[in-house]
N, C-alpha and C positions, 0 to 999 in steps of 0.2 A: 088763345091769348098769349101775349109775351111782353107784358108790362114789367119793366125792370126799374128798380129804384135803389139808390144808395142814400143812406142817412147817417151823417156824422162819421163817415169812415176815416179812421186813422190807422196808420201803419208806420212802424219804426224799424229801421234796419241799422244795427249797431247803435251809434250815437246820433244818427240822422233820422229826422222825421220826414218820411217820404210823402205821406199823405196826411193832411192836417184838416180834419173836419169836413171832408168832401161830401156834399149832398147834391144829388141830381136825379131826375127821373127821365125815363126813356119809354115813350109810348109806342104801341104798334102803329106802323105806317110812317114812322119817323126815321130819318137818316141823320144821325148825329156825328159830327166830326169833332174829335178831341184834338185840340191844338195846343201848342206851347213850346217853349225853348227846350233844348237838351237838358235833361235832368229835372224837368218839371214834375215828373211822376206819371207821365202818360201810360207807359208800358205797365207800370205797377198797378195803376187804376184799372187797366184793361184786364189784367190777370185777376184782380179782386172781383170785378164785375162778372168774369167768367166762372167764378167759384173755384179758382185754382190757388188763390191765396186767401187765407183767413185774416180779416182785419183785427187789429189789436182792440179797436173800439168801433162802435157803430155797427151797421148791418146792411146787407144787400138782400133785397127780396125780389122774387119773380112771381108775379101774379099774387102778391101778398104773402108768399111762403118764403121764409128765410132760406137762402141757398144752402147753408150748412146743414139744414134738416132734410134736404133732398138726397135720395140715394144716387150714387154715381150713374146708375142706369137711367134714372129719371132725368138727371141733369144732362146726360149725353143726348137724350131724345129731345130735350127742350132747346138746346143751343149748340152752335158750332163756334169754335174759337181757332183763329189762325194767328199764331204768334209772329213776332218780328223775326226775320231771317230764319225761316224754317229749314230743316235739313232732312235729306233722305238718307237713311242709314242702311237700307237693304237694296240690292239691285233688282227689285221687282219692276215690272213694266209700269209705264205711266198709267195705262188703263187700270191695272190692279191697284195702284196707289190711289187713284181717284175713287175706285169702288170701295176702298176701305172707309170712305166717309159715309157710306150708307148705314152701316150698323156694326156695332162691336162684335156681333156674332157671325159676320161674313167670314167664310172659310178662307184661310190663307192660300190653299191650293185648290185646284179644280175650277170648273167653269162657273161663270156668274149666271144666275138665273135670268130667264128672258126679260122679266119685268125690271129687274135691277140693271140688266145690260142696256135697256132703253134709257134709263136715267143717266147711266155713265156716258153713253153715247151723246146725250144732250149736253152734259156738262163739258165733255171734251170739245164738242163743237163750239159751245159758248165761249170757251177760253182759248180757241184757236190751237187745239192740241191733237187733232185727228191724225196729222202726219207724224206725230211723235208717240202715238198710243202704244206701240210695241217696243219702244226704246226703254232701256233701263233707266230708272229715275236717278240713279247715281251718276249718270253721264250727262245730265241736263245742265245747261248754263244756269246762272243765277236767275235770270229773268224767266226762263222756261220753267224752272222749278217753282218760282213764285206763282206762275199761272196754274201749274199743276196742283199746287196746294190750295189755291183759291177754288179750283174746280172740285177738289175733295171736300172743301168746306161747304159748298153750295149744293152738292149732288143730292143730299138728303132733304133739301128744302126745309132747313130748320126754321122755326118761328123766330128765333133770336140768333143773330150773327154778329160776332165780335171779331174785328180784324185789326191787327197792329201793323201799320205801315203797308197797306195793300199795294202801293205803287212803287215800293223800293226795288230798284234794279230793273224796272220795266222801261222799255222804250216809249216814246210819246204815244204812239198808236195804242199799245196795250195798256198803258196807264189810263188813258181816256176811257178805253173799253172797260177796264176793271171798275172805275168809278161809276160809269154809266150802268154797269150791271148791278152794283150795290144800290144805286138809286132806284133801279127798276124793282129790286126786291122790296124796298121800302114802299114804293108806290103800290105794290101788290099786297100790302098790309103787314109785312114782316117788320121786325124791329132790327135796325142796323146801326152799329156803332163802330167807328173806325178812327184810330189814331193816325193823323195825317200831317206830314211836314209841308207838302206842297200846298200853299195857301190858295193859289189859283184854282187848283182842282177841288180843294175842300169847299171853298166858297161857291164854286160853280155847280156843285152837285149835291152837297148836304142841305138839309132843310134847317138845321140847327147847329150851333157851335157851343161847345163847352171849352173854355179857355183856362188852362192850368198854368200857374207860375208858382214855383217853390212849394208844390204840393197842395196848393189852395186853388179854389175856383175863383178866378178873377172876373169871369163873365160867363153867363149862360143865356144866350140870345139867339134869335133867328139869324140864319146865315146872312140875310140881306141887311141886318142891322150892324154887322161888323164894320167898323170904320177905322180910319187912320189913327185916331186917338187910342183905340184899344190895342192896335198893333204896336204903337209906341210904348204903351204901358207893359205889353206882354214881352216884346223882344228888344226894346230900347233902340228901335230904328225908326227913321222917318220913311213913310211909305205913302203911296197913293193907290187907292183901289179903283180900278176901271171896270165898270159894268156896262156891257153893250150887247148887241145882237150876237157877237162872236163868243160871248161867254164872260168870264171874270179873269182879270189879270191883276197882279200886284207888282207895282214898280217901286223900287227903293232908290233913295237919293240922299 
C-alpha cells in the first residue's frame, strides 16, 4: 500500500508562511498533479510529502504512519522523490546513476548484479537512454539528465513516487513520454504525485489536481473538473480549456 495523507500542514520560512493548513490525501492508483503559480508552495509541499521537510504544524502519514516516525531506510523503500532541477555531482556513467535508484546499499564500484542489471536496462530503455548509458552523467544536457534522473526514480518500482517538474527541460516528445510513464505507474496501482507547470500535460494525464495559491489549497478536484474559472482564480488569467480526441490544451486570451 502507499496511501499518503497531509493534514493541516503548515510551514514558515523566515517571516513568510509557505504552507498554510494544507490537507490532501493521495490514494494508490491515483496520479495527482499539483499546480499553481510561481511561489505557491508546490516544491515545498512536495518536499514535505516526501518526508524531507518537517512541517511546523500538522502531519503527513503514509499508510497511517507519520512520516517522521519512519526510519530513513523504511522511507527510502517506500517512496522515490525527484526534486526540481536535479544535478549530477560525480562523473559516473548514466547506467550507474540509474542503478543508484535501486537501493542505498548498491556498491559504488563493481558490476551490477544480473537481476538489478535487468531493472536498470528496462529503466534506461523506458527513458530513451540506452545510447547514453556509458556516458558520464556530468556531460549530459539538461533534458538528458532529467530523463536519467526520472529513470533512477522509477528503476526500483517504488509504491510512492513524487516528482517536482518532471517535464522541465524536456522536448515535446520526451515530455509527453514522461507524463505517460507516470500515468502508467498510477494505472498499475502506484501512488504518483507531480508538481507540473504545463497545464495541458497535467490535465491530459493526471487523474486529479490539487491547486495551490499562496500556500493554500484552492481546489482539490478531478482533472476533468478543472475549468476556466479555477484557472482565473489560480493564475489571474483568462483561459479556455479544450478537451478532444487529441488530448487537452489550454489557450490563453
